[in-house]
PyMOL Python script that loads the backbone (N, CA, C, O; Angstrom):
from pymol import cmd

cmd.read_pdbstr("""\
ATOM      1  N   UNK A   1      13.637 -15.075 -30.258  1.00  0.00           N
ATOM      2  CA  UNK A   1      13.285 -15.689 -28.989  1.00  0.00           C
ATOM      3  C   UNK A   1      13.799 -14.817 -27.849  1.00  0.00           C
ATOM      4  O   UNK A   1      14.980 -14.473 -27.804  1.00  0.00           O
ATOM      5  N   UNK A   2      12.910 -14.464 -26.933  1.00  0.00           N
ATOM      6  CA  UNK A   2      13.307 -13.675 -25.774  1.00  0.00           C
ATOM      7  C   UNK A   2      13.891 -14.586 -24.711  1.00  0.00           C
ATOM      8  O   UNK A   2      13.391 -15.685 -24.471  1.00  0.00           O
ATOM      9  N   UNK A   3      14.939 -14.122 -24.087  1.00  0.00           N
ATOM     10  CA  UNK A   3      15.547 -14.869 -22.981  1.00  0.00           C
ATOM     11  C   UNK A   3      15.311 -14.091 -21.699  1.00  0.00           C
ATOM     12  O   UNK A   3      15.252 -12.862 -21.714  1.00  0.00           O
ATOM     13  N   UNK A   4      15.180 -14.784 -20.623  1.00  0.00           N
ATOM     14  CA  UNK A   4      14.962 -14.159 -19.324  1.00  0.00           C
ATOM     15  C   UNK A   4      16.187 -14.389 -18.465  1.00  0.00           C
ATOM     16  O   UNK A   4      16.692 -15.506 -18.353  1.00  0.00           O
ATOM     17  N   UNK A   5      16.659 -13.294 -17.854  1.00  0.00           N
ATOM     18  CA  UNK A   5      17.807 -13.380 -16.962  1.00  0.00           C
ATOM     19  C   UNK A   5      17.381 -12.914 -15.586  1.00  0.00           C
ATOM     20  O   UNK A   5      16.642 -11.938 -15.454  1.00  0.00           O
ATOM     21  N   UNK A   6      17.841 -13.603 -14.573  1.00  0.00           N
ATOM     22  CA  UNK A   6      17.520 -13.246 -13.197  1.00  0.00           C
ATOM     23  C   UNK A   6      18.570 -12.275 -12.683  1.00  0.00           C
ATOM     24  O   UNK A   6      19.760 -12.448 -12.948  1.00  0.00           O
ATOM     25  N   UNK A   7      18.140 -11.258 -11.952  1.00  0.00           N
ATOM     26  CA  UNK A   7      19.073 -10.295 -11.398  1.00  0.00           C
ATOM     27  C   UNK A   7      18.528  -9.688 -10.121  1.00  0.00           C
ATOM     28  O   UNK A   7      17.372  -9.902  -9.757  1.00  0.00           O
ATOM     29  N   UNK A   8      19.373  -8.933  -9.450  1.00  0.00           N
ATOM     30  CA  UNK A   8      18.990  -8.249  -8.218  1.00  0.00           C
ATOM     31  C   UNK A   8      19.226  -6.764  -8.432  1.00  0.00           C
ATOM     32  O   UNK A   8      20.331  -6.350  -8.781  1.00  0.00           O
ATOM     33  N   UNK A   9      18.194  -5.968  -8.223  1.00  0.00           N
ATOM     34  CA  UNK A   9      18.309  -4.528  -8.389  1.00  0.00           C
ATOM     35  C   UNK A   9      18.925  -3.946  -7.132  1.00  0.00           C
ATOM     36  O   UNK A   9      18.376  -4.103  -6.042  1.00  0.00           O
ATOM     37  N   UNK A  10      20.061  -3.276  -7.272  1.00  0.00           N
ATOM     38  CA  UNK A  10      20.766  -2.631  -6.158  1.00  0.00           C
ATOM     39  C   UNK A  10      20.940  -1.166  -6.515  1.00  0.00           C
ATOM     40  O   UNK A  10      21.840  -0.808  -7.275  1.00  0.00           O
ATOM     41  N   UNK A  11      20.076  -0.315  -5.963  1.00  0.00           N
ATOM     42  CA  UNK A  11      20.117   1.095  -6.328  1.00  0.00           C
ATOM     43  C   UNK A  11      19.708   1.244  -7.780  1.00  0.00           C
ATOM     44  O   UNK A  11      18.581   0.913  -8.148  1.00  0.00           O
ATOM     45  N   UNK A  12      20.626   1.747  -8.617  1.00  0.00           N
ATOM     46  CA  UNK A  12      20.305   1.909 -10.034  1.00  0.00           C
ATOM     47  C   UNK A  12      21.061   0.916 -10.911  1.00  0.00           C
ATOM     48  O   UNK A  12      21.209   1.139 -12.113  1.00  0.00           O
ATOM     49  N   UNK A  13      21.537  -0.170 -10.324  1.00  0.00           N
ATOM     50  CA  UNK A  13      22.278  -1.194 -11.075  1.00  0.00           C
ATOM     51  C   UNK A  13      21.641  -2.562 -10.859  1.00  0.00           C
ATOM     52  O   UNK A  13      21.020  -2.824  -9.830  1.00  0.00           O
ATOM     53  N   UNK A  14      21.811  -3.416 -11.847  1.00  0.00           N
ATOM     54  CA  UNK A  14      21.328  -4.789 -11.748  1.00  0.00           C
ATOM     55  C   UNK A  14      22.528  -5.701 -11.590  1.00  0.00           C
ATOM     56  O   UNK A  14      23.461  -5.664 -12.392  1.00  0.00           O
ATOM     57  N   UNK A  15      22.496  -6.519 -10.548  1.00  0.00           N
ATOM     58  CA  UNK A  15      23.533  -7.541 -10.364  1.00  0.00           C
ATOM     59  C   UNK A  15      22.929  -8.845 -10.863  1.00  0.00           C
ATOM     60  O   UNK A  15      21.953  -9.347 -10.307  1.00  0.00           O
ATOM     61  N   UNK A  16      23.522  -9.383 -11.918  1.00  0.00           N
ATOM     62  CA  UNK A  16      22.964 -10.563 -12.548  1.00  0.00           C
ATOM     63  C   UNK A  16      23.234 -11.809 -11.720  1.00  0.00           C
ATOM     64  O   UNK A  16      24.306 -11.961 -11.135  1.00  0.00           O
ATOM     65  N   UNK A  17      22.266 -12.684 -11.679  1.00  0.00           N
ATOM     66  CA  UNK A  17      22.375 -13.954 -10.964  1.00  0.00           C
ATOM     67  C   UNK A  17      21.878 -15.059 -11.896  1.00  0.00           C
ATOM     68  O   UNK A  17      21.356 -14.779 -12.975  1.00  0.00           O
ATOM     69  N   UNK A  18      22.039 -16.282 -11.486  1.00  0.00           N
ATOM     70  CA  UNK A  18      21.540 -17.385 -12.305  1.00  0.00           C
ATOM     71  C   UNK A  18      22.338 -17.534 -13.585  1.00  0.00           C
ATOM     72  O   UNK A  18      23.568 -17.495 -13.558  1.00  0.00           O
ATOM     73  N   UNK A  19      21.651 -17.705 -14.705  1.00  0.00           N
ATOM     74  CA  UNK A  19      22.296 -17.904 -15.999  1.00  0.00           C
ATOM     75  C   UNK A  19      23.152 -16.695 -16.359  1.00  0.00           C
ATOM     76  O   UNK A  19      22.746 -15.551 -16.154  1.00  0.00           O
ATOM     77  N   UNK A  20      24.323 -16.955 -16.890  1.00  0.00           N
ATOM     78  CA  UNK A  20      25.253 -15.874 -17.227  1.00  0.00           C
ATOM     79  C   UNK A  20      24.712 -15.038 -18.381  1.00  0.00           C
ATOM     80  O   UNK A  20      24.246 -15.568 -19.389  1.00  0.00           O
ATOM     81  N   UNK A  21      24.785 -13.736 -18.215  1.00  0.00           N
ATOM     82  CA  UNK A  21      24.363 -12.801 -19.250  1.00  0.00           C
ATOM     83  C   UNK A  21      25.467 -12.731 -20.295  1.00  0.00           C
ATOM     84  O   UNK A  21      26.647 -12.718 -19.945  1.00  0.00           O
ATOM     85  N   UNK A  22      25.098 -12.685 -21.584  1.00  0.00           N
ATOM     86  CA  UNK A  22      26.141 -12.627 -22.622  1.00  0.00           C
ATOM     87  C   UNK A  22      27.085 -11.452 -22.401  1.00  0.00           C
ATOM     88  O   UNK A  22      26.649 -10.338 -22.114  1.00  0.00           O
ATOM     89  N   UNK A  23      28.368 -11.712 -22.537  1.00  0.00           N
ATOM     90  CA  UNK A  23      29.386 -10.669 -22.385  1.00  0.00           C
ATOM     91  C   UNK A  23      29.458  -9.883 -23.684  1.00  0.00           C
ATOM     92  O   UNK A  23      29.793 -10.433 -24.733  1.00  0.00           O
ATOM     93  N   UNK A  24      29.144  -8.591 -23.610  1.00  0.00           N
ATOM     94  CA  UNK A  24      29.136  -7.772 -24.812  1.00  0.00           C
ATOM     95  C   UNK A  24      29.539  -6.346 -24.470  1.00  0.00           C
ATOM     96  O   UNK A  24      29.313  -5.879 -23.354  1.00  0.00           O
ATOM     97  N   UNK A  25      30.130  -5.665 -25.428  1.00  0.00           N
ATOM     98  CA  UNK A  25      30.510  -4.266 -25.233  1.00  0.00           C
ATOM     99  C   UNK A  25      29.390  -3.319 -25.634  1.00  0.00           C
ATOM    100  O   UNK A  25      29.421  -2.138 -25.290  1.00  0.00           O
ATOM    101  N   UNK A  26      28.417  -3.820 -26.348  1.00  0.00           N
ATOM    102  CA  UNK A  26      27.322  -2.956 -26.775  1.00  0.00           C
ATOM    103  C   UNK A  26      26.209  -2.965 -25.722  1.00  0.00           C
ATOM    104  O   UNK A  26      26.121  -3.892 -24.917  1.00  0.00           O
ATOM    105  N   UNK A  27      25.372  -1.945 -25.729  1.00  0.00           N
ATOM    106  CA  UNK A  27      24.260  -1.921 -24.786  1.00  0.00           C
ATOM    107  C   UNK A  27      23.357  -3.133 -24.991  1.00  0.00           C
ATOM    108  O   UNK A  27      23.136  -3.572 -26.120  1.00  0.00           O
ATOM    109  N   UNK A  28      22.852  -3.655 -23.913  1.00  0.00           N
ATOM    110  CA  UNK A  28      22.018  -4.848 -23.956  1.00  0.00           C
ATOM    111  C   UNK A  28      20.606  -4.459 -23.562  1.00  0.00           C
ATOM    112  O   UNK A  28      20.380  -3.959 -22.460  1.00  0.00           O
ATOM    113  N   UNK A  29      19.661  -4.684 -24.454  1.00  0.00           N
ATOM    114  CA  UNK A  29      18.265  -4.354 -24.156  1.00  0.00           C
ATOM    115  C   UNK A  29      17.713  -5.417 -23.223  1.00  0.00           C
ATOM    116  O   UNK A  29      17.829  -6.614 -23.487  1.00  0.00           O
ATOM    117  N   UNK A  30      17.103  -4.962 -22.114  1.00  0.00           N
ATOM    118  CA  UNK A  30      16.548  -5.906 -21.145  1.00  0.00           C
ATOM    119  C   UNK A  30      15.136  -5.483 -20.773  1.00  0.00           C
ATOM    120  O   UNK A  30      14.760  -4.320 -20.924  1.00  0.00           O
ATOM    121  N   UNK A  31      14.376  -6.427 -20.293  1.00  0.00           N
ATOM    122  CA  UNK A  31      13.056  -6.178 -19.727  1.00  0.00           C
ATOM    123  C   UNK A  31      13.130  -6.608 -18.279  1.00  0.00           C
ATOM    124  O   UNK A  31      13.504  -7.744 -17.991  1.00  0.00           O
ATOM    125  N   UNK A  32      12.780  -5.719 -17.360  1.00  0.00           N
ATOM    126  CA  UNK A  32      12.838  -6.032 -15.934  1.00  0.00           C
ATOM    127  C   UNK A  32      11.430  -5.972 -15.373  1.00  0.00           C
ATOM    128  O   UNK A  32      10.723  -4.985 -15.577  1.00  0.00           O
ATOM    129  N   UNK A  33      11.025  -6.991 -14.685  1.00  0.00           N
ATOM    130  CA  UNK A  33       9.730  -7.020 -14.025  1.00  0.00           C
ATOM    131  C   UNK A  33       9.968  -7.078 -12.529  1.00  0.00           C
ATOM    132  O   UNK A  33      10.634  -7.992 -12.041  1.00  0.00           O
ATOM    133  N   UNK A  34       9.435  -6.118 -11.800  1.00  0.00           N
ATOM    134  CA  UNK A  34       9.582  -6.103 -10.353  1.00  0.00           C
ATOM    135  C   UNK A  34       8.425  -6.897  -9.767  1.00  0.00           C
ATOM    136  O   UNK A  34       7.260  -6.565  -9.985  1.00  0.00           O
ATOM    137  N   UNK A  35       8.747  -7.929  -9.034  1.00  0.00           N
ATOM    138  CA  UNK A  35       7.731  -8.752  -8.389  1.00  0.00           C
ATOM    139  C   UNK A  35       7.650  -8.355  -6.930  1.00  0.00           C
ATOM    140  O   UNK A  35       8.595  -8.556  -6.168  1.00  0.00           O
ATOM    141  N   UNK A  36       6.517  -7.790  -6.545  1.00  0.00           N
ATOM    142  CA  UNK A  36       6.338  -7.376  -5.165  1.00  0.00           C
ATOM    143  C   UNK A  36       5.646  -8.503  -4.404  1.00  0.00           C
ATOM    144  O   UNK A  36       4.865  -9.272  -4.966  1.00  0.00           O
ATOM    145  N   UNK A  37       5.952  -8.578  -3.129  1.00  0.00           N
ATOM    146  CA  UNK A  37       5.304  -9.591  -2.303  1.00  0.00           C
ATOM    147  C   UNK A  37       3.826  -9.277  -2.202  1.00  0.00           C
ATOM    148  O   UNK A  37       3.437  -8.145  -1.917  1.00  0.00           O
ATOM    149  N   UNK A  38       3.013 -10.283  -2.436  1.00  0.00           N
ATOM    150  CA  UNK A  38       1.574 -10.094  -2.326  1.00  0.00           C
ATOM    151  C   UNK A  38       1.144 -10.465  -0.911  1.00  0.00           C
ATOM    152  O   UNK A  38       1.591 -11.463  -0.348  1.00  0.00           O
ATOM    153  N   UNK A  39       0.268  -9.639  -0.353  1.00  0.00           N
ATOM    154  CA  UNK A  39      -0.268  -9.979   0.960  1.00  0.00           C
ATOM    155  C   UNK A  39      -1.487 -10.861   0.762  1.00  0.00           C
ATOM    156  O   UNK A  39      -2.213 -10.735  -0.225  1.00  0.00           O
ATOM    157  N   UNK A  40      -1.695 -11.736   1.698  1.00  0.00           N
ATOM    158  CA  UNK A  40      -2.871 -12.583   1.618  1.00  0.00           C
ATOM    159  C   UNK A  40      -4.096 -11.719   1.843  1.00  0.00           C
ATOM    160  O   UNK A  40      -4.136 -10.923   2.782  1.00  0.00           O
ATOM    161  N   UNK A  41      -5.094 -11.871   0.988  1.00  0.00           N
ATOM    162  CA  UNK A  41      -6.272 -11.022   1.054  1.00  0.00           C
ATOM    163  C   UNK A  41      -6.982 -11.143   2.393  1.00  0.00           C
ATOM    164  O   UNK A  41      -7.451 -10.135   2.921  1.00  0.00           O
ATOM    165  N   UNK A  42      -7.075 -12.310   2.945  1.00  0.00           N
ATOM    166  CA  UNK A  42      -7.749 -12.503   4.224  1.00  0.00           C
ATOM    167  C   UNK A  42      -6.990 -11.885   5.380  1.00  0.00           C
ATOM    168  O   UNK A  42      -7.602 -11.455   6.358  1.00  0.00           O
ATOM    169  N   UNK A  43      -5.679 -11.833   5.292  1.00  0.00           N
ATOM    170  CA  UNK A  43      -4.849 -11.312   6.372  1.00  0.00           C
ATOM    171  C   UNK A  43      -5.093  -9.831   6.608  1.00  0.00           C
ATOM    172  O   UNK A  43      -5.258  -9.407   7.752  1.00  0.00           O
ATOM    173  N   UNK A  44      -5.119  -9.040   5.550  1.00  0.00           N
ATOM    174  CA  UNK A  44      -5.304  -7.598   5.690  1.00  0.00           C
ATOM    175  C   UNK A  44      -6.682  -7.280   6.274  1.00  0.00           C
ATOM    176  O   UNK A  44      -6.801  -6.417   7.143  1.00  0.00           O
ATOM    177  N   UNK A  45      -7.706  -7.960   5.810  1.00  0.00           N
ATOM    178  CA  UNK A  45      -9.052  -7.752   6.330  1.00  0.00           C
ATOM    179  C   UNK A  45      -9.155  -8.141   7.800  1.00  0.00           C
ATOM    180  O   UNK A  45      -9.817  -7.462   8.584  1.00  0.00           O
ATOM    181  N   UNK A  46      -8.504  -9.225   8.165  1.00  0.00           N
ATOM    182  CA  UNK A  46      -8.534  -9.675   9.561  1.00  0.00           C
ATOM    183  C   UNK A  46      -7.812  -8.693  10.459  1.00  0.00           C
ATOM    184  O   UNK A  46      -8.251  -8.442  11.582  1.00  0.00           O
ATOM    185  N   UNK A  47      -6.698  -8.126   9.979  1.00  0.00           N
ATOM    186  CA  UNK A  47      -5.973  -7.130  10.765  1.00  0.00           C
ATOM    187  C   UNK A  47      -6.845  -5.907  11.015  1.00  0.00           C
ATOM    188  O   UNK A  47      -6.846  -5.365  12.121  1.00  0.00           O
ATOM    189  N   UNK A  48      -7.587  -5.465  10.006  1.00  0.00           N
ATOM    190  CA  UNK A  48      -8.481  -4.319  10.164  1.00  0.00           C
ATOM    191  C   UNK A  48      -9.595  -4.650  11.147  1.00  0.00           C
ATOM    192  O   UNK A  48      -9.932  -3.826  11.997  1.00  0.00           O
ATOM    193  N   UNK A  49     -10.165  -5.837  11.044  1.00  0.00           N
ATOM    194  CA  UNK A  49     -11.229  -6.246  11.969  1.00  0.00           C
ATOM    195  C   UNK A  49     -10.717  -6.286  13.403  1.00  0.00           C
ATOM    196  O   UNK A  49     -11.416  -5.857  14.321  1.00  0.00           O
ATOM    197  N   UNK A  50      -9.512  -6.793  13.604  1.00  0.00           N
ATOM    198  CA  UNK A  50      -8.918  -6.844  14.946  1.00  0.00           C
ATOM    199  C   UNK A  50      -8.708  -5.441  15.508  1.00  0.00           C
ATOM    200  O   UNK A  50      -8.992  -5.191  16.679  1.00  0.00           O
ATOM    201  N   UNK A  51      -8.214  -4.532  14.682  1.00  0.00           N
ATOM    202  CA  UNK A  51      -7.979  -3.154  15.122  1.00  0.00           C
ATOM    203  C   UNK A  51      -9.294  -2.475  15.504  1.00  0.00           C
ATOM    204  O   UNK A  51      -9.362  -1.776  16.515  1.00  0.00           O
ATOM    205  N   UNK A  52     -10.333  -2.680  14.701  1.00  0.00           N
ATOM    206  CA  UNK A  52     -11.633  -2.076  15.006  1.00  0.00           C
ATOM    207  C   UNK A  52     -12.241  -2.677  16.273  1.00  0.00           C
ATOM    208  O   UNK A  52     -12.889  -1.971  17.045  1.00  0.00           O
ATOM    209  N   UNK A  53     -12.035  -3.971  16.489  1.00  0.00           N
ATOM    210  CA  UNK A  53     -12.544  -4.613  17.702  1.00  0.00           C
ATOM    211  C   UNK A  53     -11.855  -4.034  18.937  1.00  0.00           C
ATOM    212  O   UNK A  53     -12.511  -3.776  19.946  1.00  0.00           O
ATOM    213  N   UNK A  54     -10.551  -3.831  18.869  1.00  0.00           N
ATOM    214  CA  UNK A  54      -9.823  -3.238  19.996  1.00  0.00           C
ATOM    215  C   UNK A  54     -10.297  -1.821  20.265  1.00  0.00           C
ATOM    216  O   UNK A  54     -10.423  -1.413  21.419  1.00  0.00           O
ATOM    217  N   UNK A  55     -10.560  -1.070  19.206  1.00  0.00           N
ATOM    218  CA  UNK A  55     -11.055   0.295  19.346  1.00  0.00           C
ATOM    219  C   UNK A  55     -12.427   0.290  20.016  1.00  0.00           C
ATOM    220  O   UNK A  55     -12.695   1.126  20.880  1.00  0.00           O
ATOM    221  N   UNK A  56     -13.281  -0.623  19.635  1.00  0.00           N
ATOM    222  CA  UNK A  56     -14.610  -0.718  20.237  1.00  0.00           C
ATOM    223  C   UNK A  56     -14.522  -1.105  21.716  1.00  0.00           C
ATOM    224  O   UNK A  56     -15.268  -0.576  22.541  1.00  0.00           O
ATOM    225  N   UNK A  57     -13.626  -2.012  22.048  1.00  0.00           N
ATOM    226  CA  UNK A  57     -13.457  -2.443  23.441  1.00  0.00           C
ATOM    227  C   UNK A  57     -12.938  -1.320  24.333  1.00  0.00           C
ATOM    228  O   UNK A  57     -13.227  -1.289  25.529  1.00  0.00           O
ATOM    229  N   UNK A  58     -12.178  -0.406  23.754  1.00  0.00           N
ATOM    230  CA  UNK A  58     -11.578   0.667  24.552  1.00  0.00           C
ATOM    231  C   UNK A  58     -12.560   1.795  24.852  1.00  0.00           C
ATOM    232  O   UNK A  58     -12.251   2.684  25.646  1.00  0.00           O
ATOM    233  N   UNK A  59     -13.739   1.773  24.228  1.00  0.00           N
ATOM    234  CA  UNK A  59     -14.747   2.833  24.404  1.00  0.00           C
ATOM    235  C   UNK A  59     -14.156   4.209  24.118  1.00  0.00           C
ATOM    236  O   UNK A  59     -14.441   5.177  24.822  1.00  0.00           O
ATOM    237  N   UNK A  60     -13.338   4.281  23.085  1.00  0.00           N
ATOM    238  CA  UNK A  60     -12.629   5.514  22.757  1.00  0.00           C
ATOM    239  C   UNK A  60     -13.567   6.666  22.417  1.00  0.00           C
ATOM    240  O   UNK A  60     -13.233   7.826  22.661  1.00  0.00           O
ATOM    241  N   UNK A  61     -14.723   6.365  21.864  1.00  0.00           N
ATOM    242  CA  UNK A  61     -15.626   7.428  21.431  1.00  0.00           C
ATOM    243  C   UNK A  61     -16.918   7.462  22.249  1.00  0.00           C
ATOM    244  O   UNK A  61     -17.937   7.971  21.783  1.00  0.00           O
ATOM    245  N   UNK A  62     -16.877   6.931  23.442  1.00  0.00           N
ATOM    246  CA  UNK A  62     -18.087   6.880  24.256  1.00  0.00           C
ATOM    247  C   UNK A  62     -18.562   8.254  24.718  1.00  0.00           C
ATOM    248  O   UNK A  62     -19.728   8.404  25.084  1.00  0.00           O
ATOM    249  N   UNK A  63     -17.699   9.247  24.711  1.00  0.00           N
ATOM    250  CA  UNK A  63     -18.086  10.590  25.158  1.00  0.00           C
ATOM    251  C   UNK A  63     -18.681  11.431  24.024  1.00  0.00           C
ATOM    252  O   UNK A  63     -19.103  12.564  24.258  1.00  0.00           O
ATOM    253  N   UNK A  64     -18.719  10.895  22.803  1.00  0.00           N
ATOM    254  CA  UNK A  64     -19.255  11.629  21.661  1.00  0.00           C
ATOM    255  C   UNK A  64     -20.769  11.449  21.633  1.00  0.00           C
ATOM    256  O   UNK A  64     -21.270  10.343  21.429  1.00  0.00           O
ATOM    257  N   UNK A  65     -21.498  12.563  21.844  1.00  0.00           N
ATOM    258  CA  UNK A  65     -22.960  12.494  21.859  1.00  0.00           C
ATOM    259  C   UNK A  65     -23.544  12.525  20.453  1.00  0.00           C
ATOM    260  O   UNK A  65     -24.446  11.747  20.141  1.00  0.00           O
ATOM    261  N   UNK A  66     -23.036  13.422  19.593  1.00  0.00           N
ATOM    262  CA  UNK A  66     -23.543  13.568  18.229  1.00  0.00           C
ATOM    263  C   UNK A  66     -22.386  13.328  17.263  1.00  0.00           C
ATOM    264  O   UNK A  66     -21.584  14.233  17.030  1.00  0.00           O
ATOM    265  N   UNK A  67     -22.285  12.111  16.693  1.00  0.00           N
ATOM    266  CA  UNK A  67     -21.155  11.781  15.822  1.00  0.00           C
ATOM    267  C   UNK A  67     -21.011  12.714  14.622  1.00  0.00           C
ATOM    268  O   UNK A  67     -19.891  13.034  14.225  1.00  0.00           O
ATOM    269  N   UNK A  68     -22.133  13.156  14.037  1.00  0.00           N
ATOM    270  CA  UNK A  68     -22.052  14.047  12.876  1.00  0.00           C
ATOM    271  C   UNK A  68     -21.449  15.392  13.253  1.00  0.00           C
ATOM    272  O   UNK A  68     -20.593  15.915  12.539  1.00  0.00           O
ATOM    273  N   UNK A  69     -21.892  15.951  14.372  1.00  0.00           N
ATOM    274  CA  UNK A  69     -21.354  17.233  14.835  1.00  0.00           C
ATOM    275  C   UNK A  69     -19.880  17.083  15.195  1.00  0.00           C
ATOM    276  O   UNK A  69     -19.068  17.956  14.887  1.00  0.00           O
ATOM    277  N   UNK A  70     -19.540  15.982  15.843  1.00  0.00           N
ATOM    278  CA  UNK A  70     -18.144  15.731  16.217  1.00  0.00           C
ATOM    279  C   UNK A  70     -17.263  15.648  14.969  1.00  0.00           C
ATOM    280  O   UNK A  70     -16.165  16.205  14.938  1.00  0.00           O
ATOM    281  N   UNK A  71     -17.752  14.948  13.940  1.00  0.00           N
ATOM    282  CA  UNK A  71     -16.963  14.812  12.713  1.00  0.00           C
ATOM    283  C   UNK A  71     -16.785  16.161  12.031  1.00  0.00           C
ATOM    284  O   UNK A  71     -15.691  16.464  11.556  1.00  0.00           O
ATOM    285  N   UNK A  72     -17.827  16.973  11.970  1.00  0.00           N
ATOM    286  CA  UNK A  72     -17.706  18.299  11.360  1.00  0.00           C
ATOM    287  C   UNK A  72     -16.686  19.149  12.124  1.00  0.00           C
ATOM    288  O   UNK A  72     -15.899  19.879  11.520  1.00  0.00           O
ATOM    289  N   UNK A  73     -16.708  19.048  13.452  1.00  0.00           N
ATOM    290  CA  UNK A  73     -15.777  19.827  14.274  1.00  0.00           C
ATOM    291  C   UNK A  73     -14.333  19.376  14.048  1.00  0.00           C
ATOM    292  O   UNK A  73     -13.429  20.200  13.917  1.00  0.00           O
ATOM    293  N   UNK A  74     -14.133  18.077  14.006  1.00  0.00           N
ATOM    294  CA  UNK A  74     -12.788  17.532  13.826  1.00  0.00           C
ATOM    295  C   UNK A  74     -12.256  17.860  12.437  1.00  0.00           C
ATOM    296  O   UNK A  74     -11.086  18.212  12.283  1.00  0.00           O
ATOM    297  N   UNK A  75     -13.106  17.746  11.436  1.00  0.00           N
ATOM    298  CA  UNK A  75     -12.680  17.990  10.054  1.00  0.00           C
ATOM    299  C   UNK A  75     -12.775  19.453   9.668  1.00  0.00           C
ATOM    300  O   UNK A  75     -12.309  19.833   8.594  1.00  0.00           O
ATOM    301  N   UNK A  76     -13.356  20.271  10.500  1.00  0.00           N
ATOM    302  CA  UNK A  76     -13.548  21.694  10.210  1.00  0.00           C
ATOM    303  C   UNK A  76     -14.284  21.886   8.887  1.00  0.00           C
ATOM    304  O   UNK A  76     -13.896  22.692   8.043  1.00  0.00           O
ATOM    305  N   UNK A  77     -15.363  21.114   8.739  1.00  0.00           N
ATOM    306  CA  UNK A  77     -16.155  21.213   7.516  1.00  0.00           C
ATOM    307  C   UNK A  77     -16.812  22.572   7.402  1.00  0.00           C
ATOM    308  O   UNK A  77     -17.225  23.169   8.396  1.00  0.00           O
ATOM    309  N   UNK A  78     -16.899  23.041   6.193  1.00  0.00           N
ATOM    310  CA  UNK A  78     -17.645  24.263   5.939  1.00  0.00           C
ATOM    311  C   UNK A  78     -19.095  23.877   5.695  1.00  0.00           C
ATOM    312  O   UNK A  78     -19.354  22.771   5.219  1.00  0.00           O
ATOM    313  N   UNK A  79     -20.039  24.737   5.999  1.00  0.00           N
ATOM    314  CA  UNK A  79     -21.447  24.423   5.730  1.00  0.00           C
ATOM    315  C   UNK A  79     -21.670  24.270   4.225  1.00  0.00           C
ATOM    316  O   UNK A  79     -21.186  25.081   3.436  1.00  0.00           O
ATOM    317  N   UNK A  80     -22.385  23.256   3.841  1.00  0.00           N
ATOM    318  CA  UNK A  80     -22.682  23.035   2.432  1.00  0.00           C
ATOM    319  C   UNK A  80     -24.027  23.671   2.113  1.00  0.00           C
ATOM    320  O   UNK A  80     -24.968  23.542   2.897  1.00  0.00           O
ATOM    321  N   UNK A  81     -24.136  24.345   0.997  1.00  0.00           N
ATOM    322  CA  UNK A  81     -25.394  25.003   0.630  1.00  0.00           C
ATOM    323  C   UNK A  81     -26.562  24.008   0.589  1.00  0.00           C
ATOM    324  O   UNK A  81     -26.501  22.989  -0.100  1.00  0.00           O
ATOM    325  N   UNK A  82     -27.617  24.323   1.335  1.00  0.00           N
ATOM    326  CA  UNK A  82     -28.810  23.490   1.328  1.00  0.00           C
ATOM    327  C   UNK A  82     -28.727  22.232   2.184  1.00  0.00           C
ATOM    328  O   UNK A  82     -29.693  21.471   2.232  1.00  0.00           O
ATOM    329  N   UNK A  83     -27.615  21.989   2.859  1.00  0.00           N
ATOM    330  CA  UNK A  83     -27.486  20.755   3.651  1.00  0.00           C
ATOM    331  C   UNK A  83     -27.486  21.001   5.147  1.00  0.00           C
ATOM    332  O   UNK A  83     -28.062  20.208   5.892  1.00  0.00           O
ATOM    333  N   UNK A  84     -26.862  22.069   5.611  1.00  0.00           N
ATOM    334  CA  UNK A  84     -26.766  22.342   7.053  1.00  0.00           C
ATOM    335  C   UNK A  84     -27.740  23.421   7.424  1.00  0.00           C
ATOM    336  O   UNK A  84     -27.380  24.597   7.475  1.00  0.00           O
ATOM    337  N   UNK A  85     -28.965  23.040   7.681  1.00  0.00           N
ATOM    338  CA  UNK A  85     -29.987  24.024   8.049  1.00  0.00           C
ATOM    339  C   UNK A  85     -30.485  23.731   9.425  1.00  0.00           C
ATOM    340  O   UNK A  85     -31.353  24.441   9.933  1.00  0.00           O
TER     341      UNK A  85
END
""", "prot")
cmd.dss("prot")
cmd.show_as("cartoon", "prot")
cmd.util.cbc("prot")
cmd.orient("prot")
């Protein structure tokens, strides 16, 4: 039967919390699962939509006449064979 022990990872050491870990002089095999905070799926999408809306309101790219040419210039694209004629 596997037992689960709660702990806090501090650098390269685990500080055990909750139920007491058996006191032993031999190495103790453990399984550690790191639980990361999950972001709400709707929140991240809404943040991106808000940022894009602010960018559109600012007219940041209103001086760009040819978006494709501007992108090639900014990215310093090399001409692709058979595409830039």
